[in-house]
C-alpha angles and dihedrals in degrees: 000000000000089000091045092051090046092049092049091050093047090049091047090052094049089048087051094049090048093049089048093052093047090050092050088049089052093049092046091049092049093049092049094044092053087051091052093046091055095044091049093050092053091044092057102034112026109105109198110053090117101051087042091050092229118156097209095188088055090053087053090054090053104042106029093071089051090053090050089053095045119108103184137041090241091063090048091052092056090049095049095045093049090051093050093043087064087065086065086206119147089204097061112090134170123199130194127212096256105050097284115142139180132189118197113244091008093136087058090059091053099047096050133031106014087067092048098062134051121175090210090060096046093047091063090070091056141077134185087037122178118186126203115209148166134207123233126170091343095309131111120229128188122238097178147310142218136201145113131287109251115252094013143075094245129119124221128208125179122195106193095171129028095219141075128251095221091256099078102252089159093057089051089049093051092048091056090046087061090059087061092057093118093058119109095235151342136249104206107193120194100154113148092010102149095192139254129181127359089215089061091052088051091054096047093045090052089067091055101049132117100169130024112237144161106273104179148322131239121219112195117209108244105165148036097259119092089242100040106124138155120240107288127254114226122221125199133193108243136181109264123192128354099296135060124181104222103168117107112297130196113199116203119214141171138179096278091065102112147166112341090014087060092048086055086056092050086057098045095044089068090066119090094209092060128082122192114217132183135031132345113270126251095263104232107131109144122093111255116253123240112272112279118203129221125218090255091056097258117133134208144185131209146180108269099173139066120217114204131185123230091262091057097258118138108207098202105121093023110048124203107319112215126239089230117031117215135144127198119239109240090220091056093051092050087053094053099264123125104185097177090058089048090053090051092051091050091049092059095043 
């Protein structure tokens, strides 16, 4: 009986080890296959490897062995997010099943422009200020503002979000801008504008145009090859509405200007009476794809378009480079000094 019991225990232990081994192989295989799925989806659908100077095959050589060696989803998450972060693309996102989220290049946003601008500091330079706001979950958020620069004959406009509120705040703002038609120039401030809708950018640009010009082309990804694109659509800056501000304009930017706000700059940089001043923008131009789902339930979004300037340059990876480069010092901002705004004022006077 002792021998039989020992044999049964040994057999049970061997079966347990075999099942554990099989289970680990299954887990490892699922982790690897999910990595492979994500890599393949980007390989076939991501539109801006070339302008961002990303060798995606080399990324595979770095991160695939790590996925093979991973034993938990937490490890796989770290591997995938590190790989996607190398794209430095604010329109690349990864979402877990339980509310986890990751945005490529997000740490770059935090350590730059957000600390270099404070509305409270800038507002001290202004008078006749009207702010446009909206309420959300008990908090007040700014859409934009309009006013004049103290001690000058300069108008000031701030566009905090490149989108409407459903009530036409932008129409109200543009009507008020028409009332400043006798000013000598305009400070047009889009610092920390994280984007919105391209159609909104088109509308705002149409109030600042003197000459209708080709602003950019959009190439949509339409095949698995890295350079498979449909024929482009062309986008022109055109006059919108009854009033256009045609006096000299200085546009203030920083590195948190992104997406539709960058599209706004694609329009504005075509105009001879407009000077862009500040820091290069975030470089996230493409519309974001619909969410795509991985076998393990994670989801992700990617850039599926390539925006190209009339000269053939694709600004993904570079952003809009200002005509005059200058960045605020955080300490100055905290002390109530907006040197970039001051330089913009000097440029117009």
